[in-house]
PADODO-413831 format. One line per field, with one value per residue (C-alpha): y, z, x; residue in one letter. Coordinates in Angstrom, 3 decimals, always signed. Example, Ala and Ser with C-alpha at 12.3 -4.5 7.8 and 13.67 -1.06 7.14 Angstrom:
! residues 2
py: -4.500_-1.060
pz: +7.800_+7.140
px: +12.300_+13.670
residuo: A_S
//
This chain:
! residues 682
py: -46.425_-44.645_-42.641_-44.887_-48.101_-50.013_-50.341_-53.855_-52.404_-50.871_-52.666_-54.741_-54.257_-57.767_-58.950_-58.735_-55.220_-54.155_-55.040_-53.078_-49.815_-50.392_-50.156_-46.821_-45.768_-46.255_-48.222_-46.393_-45.052_-41.527_-42.322_-43.203_-39.884_-37.974_-39.905_-36.904_-37.078_-36.146_-35.028_-34.914_-35.612_-33.720_-36.457_-34.123_-33.862_-36.971_-37.648_-39.831_-42.820_-41.171_-38.128_-39.991_-38.316_-40.519_-41.012_-39.314_-40.214_-40.240_-40.499_-42.089_-43.914_-47.031_-50.280_-53.766_-55.290_-58.901_-60.957_-60.518_-63.034_-63.956_-64.852_-66.247_-65.521_-67.322_-66.282_-63.018_-62.913_-60.452_-59.531_-57.941_-56.855_-54.373_-51.503_-48.987_-45.884_-43.957_-42.547_-45.738_-48.578_-49.440_-52.398_-52.336_-54.381_-55.112_-57.002_-59.510_-58.701_-62.060_-60.859_-58.414_-61.347_-61.720_-58.049_-56.727_-57.977_-57.978_-55.235_-53.217_-49.674_-48.528_-45.424_-45.975_-43.794_-44.827_-44.097_-44.369_-45.338_-46.440_-49.509_-51.254_-49.726_-51.018_-48.613_-49.518_-48.281_-49.691_-51.055_-48.312_-47.820_-48.559_-48.464_-49.430_-46.641_-47.825_-46.552_-43.649_-41.956_-42.362_-42.302_-42.862_-40.742_-37.827_-35.732_-34.544_-37.806_-37.970_-39.625_-41.213_-42.463_-46.324_-49.493_-52.622_-54.529_-51.713_-49.772_-46.173_-47.545_-49.808_-47.127_-44.589_-46.742_-47.643_-43.846_-42.814_-45.514_-44.540_-40.819_-41.431_-43.585_-41.384_-38.152_-38.147_-38.832_-35.909_-33.353_-29.813_-28.965_-25.528_-23.172_-21.442_-18.016_-18.786_-20.447_-17.202_-14.772_-16.610_-17.689_-21.458_-24.041_-26.904_-29.912_-32.429_-30.271_-29.828_-33.654_-34.707_-32.206_-32.665_-36.295_-35.954_-32.133_-31.150_-28.364_-26.293_-23.857_-26.595_-27.965_-24.707_-24.018_-27.665_-27.210_-23.711_-25.061_-28.286_-26.335_-23.603_-26.309_-28.304_-25.236_-23.858_-27.208_-27.227_-23.648_-24.327_-27.646_-26.094_-23.207_-25.985_-27.661_-24.222_-23.472_-25.722_-23.219_-20.129_-17.423_-15.454_-18.135_-17.128_-18.984_-19.685_-16.428_-17.424_-14.745_-14.498_-12.077_-14.012_-17.097_-16.585_-15.438_-18.597_-20.629_-19.101_-19.523_-23.192_-23.755_-22.948_-20.990_-17.681_-17.757_-16.714_-13.343_-15.374_-17.569_-14.626_-13.205_-16.571_-16.838_-13.335_-14.069_-17.236_-15.393_-12.569_-15.076_-16.933_-13.898_-12.427_-14.117_-15.823_-19.372_-19.302_-21.231_-20.738_-22.528_-22.532_-23.384_-23.758_-25.846_-28.929_-27.629_-24.118_-24.464_-24.994_-27.460_-24.813_-22.283_-24.897_-25.602_-22.098_-22.061_-25.211_-24.105_-20.763_-22.784_-25.170_-22.561_-20.844_-24.163_-25.892_-29.182_-29.202_-31.960_-32.780_-35.187_-36.511_-38.714_-41.476_-43.042_-42.361_-38.636_-38.553_-40.398_-37.748_-34.985_-36.807_-36.975_-33.306_-31.952_-34.473_-33.426_-29.716_-29.906_-32.199_-29.274_-27.007_-29.853_-30.367_-33.955_-35.282_-38.252_-40.412_-42.304_-44.543_-47.535_-49.924_-49.346_-52.346_-52.091_-51.584_-48.644_-47.010_-47.373_-45.651_-42.792_-42.485_-41.875_-39.475_-37.407_-37.286_-36.268_-33.643_-35.146_-35.310_-31.717_-32.230_-35.154_-36.283_-38.974_-40.366_-40.443_-42.552_-39.265_-38.719_-42.084_-42.287_-43.497_-40.431_-37.701_-34.612_-32.464_-29.133_-29.012_-25.389_-25.907_-28.449_-28.923_-31.020_-31.738_-32.492_-31.182_-32.277_-35.891_-35.741_-35.793_-32.865_-35.106_-35.828_-32.442_-31.659_-34.728_-33.439_-29.918_-31.167_-33.000_-29.660_-26.527_-24.546_-24.988_-22.976_-24.829_-24.661_-26.778_-27.109_-28.303_-28.670_-28.990_-25.503_-24.342_-21.399_-18.617_-18.009_-21.754_-21.964_-19.174_-21.322_-24.555_-23.197_-20.253_-20.916_-20.578_-17.583_-18.267_-17.896_-18.454_-19.477_-18.431_-18.638_-21.392_-21.332_-19.976_-22.509_-24.649_-25.283_-25.415_-29.067_-29.481_-31.105_-33.034_-34.512_-37.442_-40.529_-44.114_-44.217_-42.314_-45.114_-46.330_-42.975_-42.386_-45.489_-44.350_-41.025_-42.662_-44.736_-41.736_-40.114_-43.309_-43.329_-39.840_-41.257_-40.092_-41.989_-42.252_-42.578_-44.258_-44.013_-46.076_-45.358_-48.882_-51.809_-54.895_-55.886_-55.059_-56.540_-53.459_-51.263_-51.434_-49.721_-51.535_-52.743_-51.634_-55.364_-56.425_-52.921_-53.200_-56.678_-55.137_-52.285_-54.985_-56.596_-53.450_-52.168_-55.480_-54.027_-51.824_-52.093_-51.660_-51.352_-51.909_-50.116_-49.888_-49.130_-52.723_-53.708_-54.033_-50.989_-52.485_-53.604_-50.208_-48.631_-50.916_-50.102_-46.453_-46.510_-48.377_-45.796_-43.005_-44.405_-44.864_-48.649_-48.675_-46.827_-46.842_-47.009_-48.187_-47.097_-46.144_-42.602_-43.791_-41.682_-38.471_-37.729_-39.634_-39.246_-36.534_-37.957_-34.995_-37.390_-38.373_-36.416_-38.218_-38.527_-40.636_-40.829_-43.377_-42.839_-39.281_-38.423_-40.562_-38.084_-34.676_-31.779_-31.091_-34.625_-34.435_-31.442_-33.106_-36.123_-33.805_-32.231_-35.609_-34.572_-31.058_-31.084_-30.413_-28.091_-30.705_-30.247_-32.531_-33.830_-34.837_-36.960_-37.375_-40.181_-40.254_-41.510_-39.691_-37.811_-35.796_-32.081_-31.238_-33.770_-32.314_-28.895_-30.170_-31.775_-28.906_-26.770_-28.862_-28.353_-24.450_-23.788_-25.021_-22.693_-24.849_-22.261_-21.717_-25.349_-25.819_-23.206_-24.718_-28.304_-26.642_-25.136_-28.101_-31.051_-29.812_-30.024_-33.624_-34.206_-32.538_-29.712_-32.557_-31.902_-35.734_-35.269_-32.436_-34.851_-33.294_-35.578_-34.933_-32.366_-34.280_-31.460_-28.097_-26.981_-24.765_-22.855_-22.448_-22.070_-19.232_-16.827_-19.333_-20.253_-16.544_-16.490_-19.613_-18.408_-15.175_-17.143_-19.559_-16.462_-14.691_-17.794_-17.994_-14.282_-14.307_-17.399_-18.804_-21.736_-24.900_-26.229_-23.841_-25.806_-24.264_-25.583_-29.296_-30.783_-28.699_-29.931_-33.508_-32.998_-31.540_-34.359_-36.829_-34.575_-34.057_-37.300_-36.662_-37.473_-35.431_-32.245_-30.988_-29.675
pz: -71.031_-67.578_-67.160_-63.998_-66.100_-66.672_-69.984_-70.358_-70.910_-74.231_-77.428_-78.843_-75.586_-74.297_-71.323_-73.416_-74.865_-71.349_-69.827_-72.571_-71.855_-68.231_-69.063_-70.303_-67.031_-68.784_-66.419_-66.885_-69.774_-68.454_-68.512_-72.227_-73.001_-71.198_-72.816_-74.998_-78.281_-78.010_-81.612_-84.795_-88.329_-91.321_-93.686_-95.459_-98.649_-101.091_-103.887_-106.859_-107.216_-110.024_-107.620_-104.737_-103.023_-102.317_-98.746_-97.115_-95.769_-98.498_-98.267_-101.192_-102.368_-104.452_-105.381_-104.637_-107.844_-106.573_-103.332_-100.618_-100.576_-97.674_-98.342_-95.803_-95.774_-92.846_-89.873_-91.531_-93.201_-95.973_-97.112_-100.567_-103.188_-105.873_-105.801_-108.593_-109.225_-112.621_-112.481_-112.191_-109.742_-106.959_-104.705_-101.107_-98.667_-94.963_-92.731_-90.085_-90.278_-91.204_-90.719_-93.766_-95.877_-94.571_-93.718_-97.305_-100.180_-103.923_-105.884_-102.562_-102.365_-99.435_-98.136_-97.592_-95.625_-95.729_-96.798_-100.585_-101.853_-105.020_-104.489_-107.266_-109.655_-107.813_-106.635_-103.095_-100.205_-96.934_-94.137_-94.809_-92.560_-94.365_-94.123_-96.209_-98.258_-97.587_-94.076_-93.241_-91.710_-91.844_-88.712_-90.159_-93.465_-95.178_-91.949_-89.165_-87.330_-83.636_-82.451_-79.051_-76.694_-77.135_-75.426_-77.203_-78.719_-79.253_-82.518_-83.418_-85.511_-82.827_-80.162_-82.374_-82.912_-79.155_-78.386_-81.219_-80.175_-76.592_-77.403_-79.666_-77.028_-73.847_-75.094_-72.675_-69.863_-70.360_-68.049_-68.456_-65.151_-65.776_-64.831_-67.700_-66.493_-66.704_-70.110_-71.297_-69.756_-71.157_-74.531_-73.912_-76.097_-74.528_-73.189_-75.599_-78.547_-76.974_-76.230_-79.695_-81.351_-79.387_-80.541_-84.012_-85.131_-87.696_-88.658_-87.458_-85.853_-84.061_-82.671_-81.173_-79.573_-78.148_-76.725_-75.357_-73.483_-72.077_-71.093_-69.256_-67.566_-66.392_-64.833_-63.396_-61.634_-60.492_-59.129_-57.372_-56.012_-54.658_-53.097_-51.041_-50.016_-49.120_-46.956_-44.342_-43.530_-42.655_-42.038_-39.716_-37.314_-34.055_-33.604_-30.877_-30.235_-30.408_-29.718_-31.202_-29.834_-26.691_-28.724_-32.624_-31.876_-29.877_-32.805_-35.334_-33.150_-32.787_-36.490_-36.530_-39.703_-41.160_-42.776_-46.290_-46.864_-48.443_-45.393_-43.048_-45.060_-44.846_-41.036_-40.367_-42.255_-40.278_-36.900_-38.014_-38.698_-35.553_-33.221_-35.389_-33.413_-36.448_-37.770_-39.878_-43.251_-45.177_-48.136_-48.149_-51.821_-52.370_-54.379_-52.990_-50.709_-50.382_-46.619_-46.044_-43.137_-41.284_-41.646_-40.193_-37.432_-36.284_-36.395_-34.373_-31.762_-31.168_-30.870_-28.326_-26.131_-26.036_-24.408_-27.373_-29.303_-32.774_-35.258_-38.633_-41.213_-44.125_-47.106_-46.758_-43.702_-45.227_-45.384_-41.943_-40.607_-42.136_-40.383_-37.199_-37.312_-38.235_-35.560_-32.746_-33.416_-32.899_-30.359_-28.334_-27.607_-26.234_-24.255_-26.381_-26.756_-30.102_-31.080_-34.163_-35.351_-38.129_-38.885_-39.049_-35.243_-32.964_-30.975_-27.519_-29.100_-30.499_-27.123_-25.353_-27.860_-27.696_-24.050_-24.248_-27.033_-24.920_-21.605_-23.419_-22.567_-26.217_-27.674_-31.218_-33.206_-36.591_-38.447_-41.551_-41.681_-38.640_-36.600_-37.757_-36.720_-34.235_-31.536_-31.458_-29.138_-28.622_-25.395_-27.095_-30.804_-31.633_-35.025_-37.734_-40.556_-43.595_-45.920_-49.597_-49.415_-52.776_-51.737_-49.024_-49.364_-48.297_-45.660_-44.216_-43.657_-42.232_-39.758_-38.747_-38.047_-35.906_-33.578_-31.756_-31.153_-34.160_-34.679_-37.069_-40.334_-42.322_-45.431_-47.659_-51.051_-53.220_-56.277_-57.866_-58.946_-61.095_-58.871_-60.753_-60.481_-56.809_-56.099_-57.644_-56.157_-52.754_-52.378_-48.786_-48.057_-48.079_-50.163_-49.319_-51.701_-50.752_-54.093_-53.230_-52.256_-49.334_-50.081_-51.127_-53.185_-56.756_-59.595_-60.549_-64.168_-66.289_-69.688_-72.279_-74.307_-76.098_-75.389_-77.575_-74.620_-72.046_-72.040_-71.423_-68.788_-66.873_-67.023_-65.821_-62.848_-61.949_-61.734_-59.112_-57.179_-57.012_-55.562_-52.801_-54.162_-54.976_-57.925_-58.348_-61.539_-62.054_-64.260_-65.095_-64.662_-62.200_-64.179_-67.669_-70.040_-73.484_-74.668_-74.341_-74.725_-71.410_-69.232_-65.930_-62.653_-61.712_-65.104_-65.659_-61.879_-62.808_-65.752_-63.562_-61.094_-63.896_-65.147_-61.847_-60.378_-58.137_-56.339_-54.056_-56.104_-54.415_-56.228_-54.871_-56.032_-54.705_-54.579_-52.043_-48.441_-46.123_-43.997_-47.037_-48.683_-45.300_-45.318_-48.861_-48.314_-45.075_-46.809_-49.326_-46.909_-44.874_-47.857_-47.833_-51.412_-54.182_-56.708_-56.119_-59.101_-58.313_-59.650_-58.671_-55.072_-54.378_-55.645_-52.140_-50.083_-47.591_-47.810_-49.378_-49.585_-50.848_-54.080_-57.048_-59.985_-60.980_-64.038_-65.564_-68.260_-70.517_-69.366_-71.947_-69.824_-66.878_-66.473_-66.121_-62.416_-61.691_-63.396_-61.379_-58.098_-58.834_-59.812_-56.412_-54.882_-55.901_-55.457_-51.628_-50.770_-51.993_-54.487_-58.172_-58.986_-62.253_-63.766_-66.863_-68.837_-71.234_-74.204_-77.808_-78.474_-81.737_-80.842_-80.967_-77.833_-75.919_-77.121_-76.049_-72.651_-72.028_-73.061_-70.494_-67.744_-69.216_-69.455_-66.018_-62.542_-61.581_-60.558_-61.151_-64.736_-65.245_-64.014_-66.442_-69.424_-68.415_-68.194_-71.547_-73.459_-71.500_-70.021_-66.307_-65.679_-61.980_-60.932_-59.339_-57.010_-58.008_-57.369_-53.752_-53.392_-53.947_-57.513_-60.639_-63.239_-66.026_-69.117_-71.844_-70.298_-70.343_-67.479_-69.618_-73.034_-71.495_-68.967_-70.374_-69.853_-66.468_-65.575_-66.803_-65.050_-61.866_-62.322_-62.682_-59.659_-57.672_-58.429_-57.437_-54.151_-53.518_-53.995_-51.855_-54.492_-52.985_-54.463_-53.351_-56.086_-58.750_-61.349_-59.454_-59.059_-61.644_-60.582_-57.002_-58.173_-60.323_-57.347_-55.140_-57.658_-58.135_-54.426_-53.552_-49.533_-48.615_-45.460_-47.383_-47.069_-50.265
px: +63.188_+63.959_+67.048_+68.058_+67.552_+70.617_+72.291_+70.982_+67.592_+68.691_+67.755_+70.708_+72.790_+73.425_+75.609_+78.833_+78.024_+76.955_+80.463_+82.105_+80.040_+80.623_+84.276_+83.703_+81.999_+78.510_+76.067_+72.630_+70.411_+71.162_+75.177_+74.762_+72.881_+75.522_+78.648_+79.437_+81.516_+85.304_+85.376_+83.387_+83.971_+82.366_+80.997_+78.512_+80.672_+80.080_+82.458_+82.156_+84.406_+86.557_+87.028_+88.199_+91.455_+94.498_+95.498_+92.714_+89.077_+86.515_+82.745_+80.880_+77.762_+78.340_+76.554_+78.369_+79.316_+79.916_+79.650_+82.427_+84.981_+87.169_+90.931_+93.204_+97.013_+98.282_+96.014_+94.999_+91.560_+91.231_+87.522_+87.356_+84.821_+84.399_+81.769_+80.855_+78.913_+78.270_+81.682_+83.702_+84.718_+87.127_+88.243_+87.193_+89.065_+88.766_+91.182_+90.389_+86.634_+85.182_+81.645_+81.809_+81.075_+77.633_+77.006_+77.354_+75.208_+75.572_+73.664_+72.789_+73.845_+75.829_+77.356_+81.201_+83.766_+87.316_+90.814_+91.376_+94.974_+96.669_+98.915_+100.887_+98.303_+95.420_+92.706_+91.664_+89.601_+90.905_+88.507_+85.746_+82.821_+79.669_+75.773_+72.945_+71.184_+67.751_+67.793_+65.465_+68.330_+72.030_+74.248_+77.577_+77.793_+76.324_+76.192_+78.535_+79.441_+80.363_+83.505_+83.424_+86.182_+86.149_+87.120_+88.604_+85.578_+83.335_+83.259_+82.217_+79.520_+78.088_+78.194_+76.552_+73.527_+73.224_+73.361_+70.902_+68.325_+68.616_+68.122_+65.173_+63.495_+64.079_+62.857_+59.786_+62.153_+64.340_+63.016_+64.438_+65.833_+67.075_+64.269_+62.571_+63.656_+67.179_+66.889_+65.116_+67.844_+70.690_+69.218_+69.664_+67.949_+65.744_+67.431_+65.923_+67.222_+70.661_+71.276_+70.163_+72.311_+75.388_+75.517_+74.109_+74.273_+71.419_+73.793_+76.829_+74.390_+72.527_+75.772_+76.931_+73.479_+73.540_+77.133_+76.327_+73.310_+75.127_+78.257_+76.294_+74.056_+77.027_+78.922_+75.719_+75.168_+78.716_+78.297_+75.059_+76.336_+79.458_+77.269_+75.381_+78.754_+80.225_+77.342_+78.816_+81.460_+79.572_+82.402_+80.188_+80.318_+82.020_+85.320_+87.943_+90.031_+93.701_+96.221_+99.547_+101.912_+103.104_+103.778_+104.612_+108.232_+108.897_+107.508_+109.741_+112.829_+111.984_+112.037_+115.772_+115.713_+114.537_+111.092_+110.864_+108.881_+106.221_+105.896_+105.878_+103.091_+100.956_+101.683_+100.535_+97.337_+96.848_+97.229_+94.974_+92.272_+92.668_+92.581_+89.675_+86.877_+85.684_+86.401_+89.440_+88.820_+92.158_+93.763_+97.552_+98.925_+102.757_+104.817_+106.657_+109.504_+108.115_+107.673_+103.880_+104.522_+106.687_+103.715_+101.444_+103.485_+103.630_+99.800_+99.596_+102.205_+100.351_+97.051_+98.538_+100.156_+96.738_+95.725_+94.048_+94.842_+95.823_+95.288_+96.841_+95.270_+97.339_+96.021_+98.631_+100.424_+103.771_+103.046_+101.419_+104.564_+106.738_+104.794_+104.992_+108.586_+108.967_+106.625_+108.057_+111.563_+110.712_+107.790_+109.786_+112.248_+109.218_+107.610_+104.654_+103.234_+102.914_+100.956_+100.454_+97.458_+96.719_+94.528_+97.784_+98.388_+97.194_+94.084_+95.958_+98.180_+94.991_+93.284_+95.989_+96.197_+92.455_+92.574_+95.387_+93.549_+90.350_+92.063_+94.260_+97.446_+98.107_+98.408_+99.384_+97.852_+98.918_+97.564_+95.543_+91.751_+91.944_+91.751_+88.174_+86.786_+83.951_+86.186_+88.313_+87.279_+89.299_+89.346_+89.375_+90.534_+91.415_+92.959_+92.413_+95.041_+94.617_+97.493_+96.815_+93.283_+92.120_+92.584_+90.018_+86.130_+83.920_+82.414_+85.915_+86.765_+83.317_+83.580_+87.202_+85.888_+83.001_+85.438_+85.651_+83.459_+84.024_+87.834_+89.819_+90.573_+93.856_+94.073_+97.400_+98.082_+101.206_+98.948_+98.956_+95.448_+95.089_+93.626_+90.398_+89.606_+90.708_+88.393_+85.549_+86.260_+87.352_+84.964_+84.528_+88.371_+90.592_+93.503_+97.122_+100.032_+103.545_+105.205_+109.089_+111.330_+113.781_+117.155_+119.809_+117.540_+118.704_+116.326_+115.724_+117.113_+114.667_+115.653_+113.036_+114.432_+113.198_+114.034_+117.193_+118.721_+118.129_+121.918_+123.185_+120.562_+121.568_+125.328_+124.059_+122.283_+125.234_+127.475_+125.104_+124.959_+128.746_+128.629_+126.496_+123.108_+119.736_+117.368_+113.560_+112.211_+108.542_+106.419_+102.648_+101.230_+101.411_+100.854_+101.266_+98.620_+98.239_+96.339_+99.316_+103.061_+104.071_+106.438_+104.909_+106.580_+107.395_+108.921_+110.658_+112.066_+113.478_+115.157_+116.523_+117.852_+119.698_+121.071_+122.219_+123.260_+125.802_+123.290_+120.304_+116.978_+113.617_+110.095_+106.997_+103.514_+99.945_+98.678_+101.166_+100.216_+100.818_+103.532_+105.396_+105.204_+106.290_+109.299_+110.382_+110.032_+111.939_+114.755_+114.955_+114.727_+117.464_+119.891_+119.680_+118.278_+120.116_+117.181_+113.267_+111.235_+107.727_+104.240_+103.024_+102.512_+105.560_+103.940_+103.233_+105.764_+108.836_+111.301_+114.550_+117.018_+119.642_+117.713_+119.058_+117.583_+113.706_+113.392_+109.870_+109.052_+106.143_+105.888_+103.279_+100.825_+100.925_+99.276_+101.756_+100.682_+101.337_+104.747_+105.450_+104.702_+106.833_+109.530_+109.127_+110.524_+113.996_+115.794_+115.195_+118.846_+121.631_+122.834_+121.909_+119.046_+117.620_+114.317_+114.532_+111.292_+111.161_+108.677_+108.575_+105.304_+105.220_+102.168_+102.682_+100.671_+102.430_+105.870_+104.594_+103.463_+106.854_+108.723_+106.820_+108.088_+111.887_+111.078_+109.720_+109.511_+106.658_+103.698_+101.161_+102.298_+102.423_+98.766_+97.553_+99.556_+97.972_+94.379_+94.978_+96.417_+94.895_+91.638_+90.900_+90.609_+90.116_+93.319_+91.229_+89.625_+85.981_+85.430_+86.592_+84.154_+81.392_+81.080_+81.201_+84.033_+83.047_+81.772_+81.654_+82.819_+86.450_+87.475_+89.973_+88.242_+84.755_+85.787_+83.255_+80.549_+81.724_+81.314_+77.687_+76.847_+78.464_+76.486_+73.077_+73.982_+74.925_+71.690_+69.668_+71.455_+71.127_+67.369_+67.150_+65.092_+63.459_+64.186_+60.680_+59.128_+57.347_+59.723_+62.790_+61.433_+63.651_+66.552_+66.177_+66.055_+69.270_+71.276_+70.129_+71.752_+74.866_+75.613_+77.331_+77.660_+74.019_+74.414_+73.902_+70.467_+68.856
residuo: X_X_X_X_X_X_X_X_X_X_X_X_X_X_X_X_X_X_X_X_X_X_X_X_X_X_X_X_X_X_X_X_X_X_X_X_X_X_X_X_X_X_X_X_X_X_X_X_X_X_X_X_X_X_X_X_X_X_X_X_X_X_X_X_X_X_X_X_X_X_X_X_X_X_X_X_X_X_X_X_X_X_X_X_X_X_X_X_X_X_X_X_X_X_X_X_X_X_X_X_X_X_X_X_X_X_X_X_X_X_X_X_X_X_X_X_X_X_X_X_X_X_X_X_X_X_X_X_X_X_X_X_X_X_X_X_X_X_X_X_X_X_X_X_X_X_X_X_X_X_X_X_X_X_X_X_X_X_X_X_X_X_X_X_X_X_X_X_X_X_X_X_X_X_X_X_X_X_X_X_X_X_X_X_X_X_X_X_X_X_X_X_X_X_X_X_X_X_X_X_X_X_X_X_X_X_X_X_X_X_X_X_X_X_X_X_X_X_X_X_X_X_X_X_X_X_X_X_X_X_X_X_X_X_X_X_X_X_X_X_X_X_X_X_X_X_X_X_X_X_X_X_X_X_X_X_X_X_X_X_X_X_X_X_X_X_X_X_X_X_X_X_X_X_X_X_X_X_X_X_X_X_X_X_X_X_X_X_X_X_X_X_X_X_X_X_X_X_X_X_X_X_X_X_X_X_X_X_X_X_X_X_X_X_X_X_X_X_X_X_X_X_X_X_X_X_X_X_X_X_X_X_X_X_X_X_X_X_X_X_X_X_X_X_X_X_X_X_X_X_X_X_X_X_X_X_X_X_X_X_X_X_X_X_X_X_X_X_X_X_X_X_X_X_X_X_X_X_X_X_X_X_X_X_X_X_X_X_X_X_X_X_X_X_X_X_X_X_X_X_X_X_X_X_X_X_X_X_X_X_X_X_X_X_X_X_X_X_X_X_X_X_X_X_X_X_X_X_X_X_X_X_X_X_X_X_X_X_X_X_X_X_X_X_X_X_X_X_X_X_X_X_X_X_X_X_X_X_X_X_X_X_X_X_X_X_X_X_X_X_X_X_X_X_X_X_X_X_X_X_X_X_X_X_X_X_X_X_X_X_X_X_X_X_X_X_X_X_X_X_X_X_X_X_X_X_X_X_X_X_X_X_X_X_X_X_X_X_X_X_X_X_X_X_X_X_X_X_X_X_X_X_X_X_X_X_X_X_X_X_X_X_X_X_X_X_X_X_X_X_X_X_X_X_X_X_X_X_X_X_X_X_X_X_X_X_X_X_X_X_X_X_X_X_X_X_X_X_X_X_X_X_X_X_X_X_X_X_X_X_X_X_X_X_X_X_X_X_X_X_X_X_X_X_X_X_X_X_X_X_X_X_X_X_X_X_X_X_X_X_X_X_X_X_X_X_X_X_X_X_X_X_X_X_X_X_X_X_X_X_X_X_X_X_X_X_X_X_X_X_X_X_X_X_X_X_X_X_X_X_X_X_X_X_X_X_X_X_X_X_X_X_X_X_X_X_X_X_X_X_X_X
//
């Protein structure tokens, strides 16, 4: 088998199993090999039947005493038999697994792993995994067993056998793309050994060696790929000189309020960059409501007054429109023309805007990704601003920058990223942080409750509505799904409409058409709607200062950074606001995560906690950089390995170690597969 073969080429993987594997994001042989376990069970200790421990998992070897019989109680099928060893015997029972009757044979010896219990005097092992003992190698017992994330219809036992078969039949195809010099220096095992022992460890030591190699490899590839991407932005390139002295004070007056010290510091950093003669590449991080847009407006104003155009790109039309309204209101006073461009505009409107952008009549252009389409030609872009940077791919940022002659680049994000990781992912950018909120903002009070509080929550929401305020209610799914018990937005929204029959309730989700979403958001922003039931589509949305309640159902389903973003939708006025997190989860880590939300409003502390308790996920935007999500490394617990891999990647870059060398042949091929934007030249 070749690594790029589809999973259908694997033995015992038919059409149905291929679909189940696809549900897990597994499409190729390589995907199967790199579908790493999420956990392990140690089944090396075998017990005799007389020593089975009650209410715990036991692994034991036994012979089947009699043929399995299927007994039906209503629609339930109970498969049962009795097994024995030299120390005694025990009943074995499976529920709704009819195939067991033909799978287990009388007088054959099997290895069983399952929970032992004594019920009404009967000794039973419930629904154990099993495998026949005449096999050369056991996969499910007598060893350290991998545990994988699953999908309905696919068992651990089946997935283990597919993965084991695949590994055994691709060993010759697993080229070790890490150069030997790096493997020797950092004492890393070979890739074949690592892959085999991460799935089916021969010993504890073999597992740790395998994980060390694969974590290093993944982080090294991440670093090397990012170095390639970052080479787009050469800080030594000469940039447009934009001077601040004559215009910055006018920009600050235009805002109509005093900037915070943190905002002033960031504005000064931006102005210093733009007047330096080099291209500015700066990331501005700050919580929702910290005033990033005001800082961007100062930069745009000064660039425009120096004779250049400025452009701001936002990820959604709702957010772009919000920026347009804000800039128009202020720049209109200064005689600066502001244009709005999005995909939903009619052709005639777009053509008129294209013309005004090209001839320079439009000085400030705000829009969605429509601003980077091939029909858009700028006269003289001096400053390029992207909002919510993590939502854009590297190619989009590159295309926008190329609309002008080395324009300055300012990227903004309200997703707080721990500084160490920001330096890794945004190494081409200088980082500014706005770490204080404007005066007068009250801390949003956060409550963590279970569903038994729902009636009291609804009463509280009504009290806020009677005060003239509004409420958001967020659900994590869009449609009913029989595999989970979460309420869908539509059905839950209908329940809310009945509960609040006297008030106007809007329902919003991502599958609606843009104009429909716009209308619903506009009604809420204008106060026509009292309650908005929504998915996370409102995570980045319009500014509604009148909204004082954010109720989040199934809060355990969200990352802390996402919960923090959602909470940022309220608390945008001087009125006291509330965020209510509803969860029935008994999981201790989940409880710890939600109590972090209750304890602090500091986005950076929250992101650190999320990283520690939940892992990086994709909230650092690696996908958007054209980098696949991490499969085994944890950017929190593997920080030491991250430093070593960064050291190795930096050394390779410093030496300009040519990828065309024979030693780097497989490394080059691997990089070409990782770097999704194919415009990047390896």
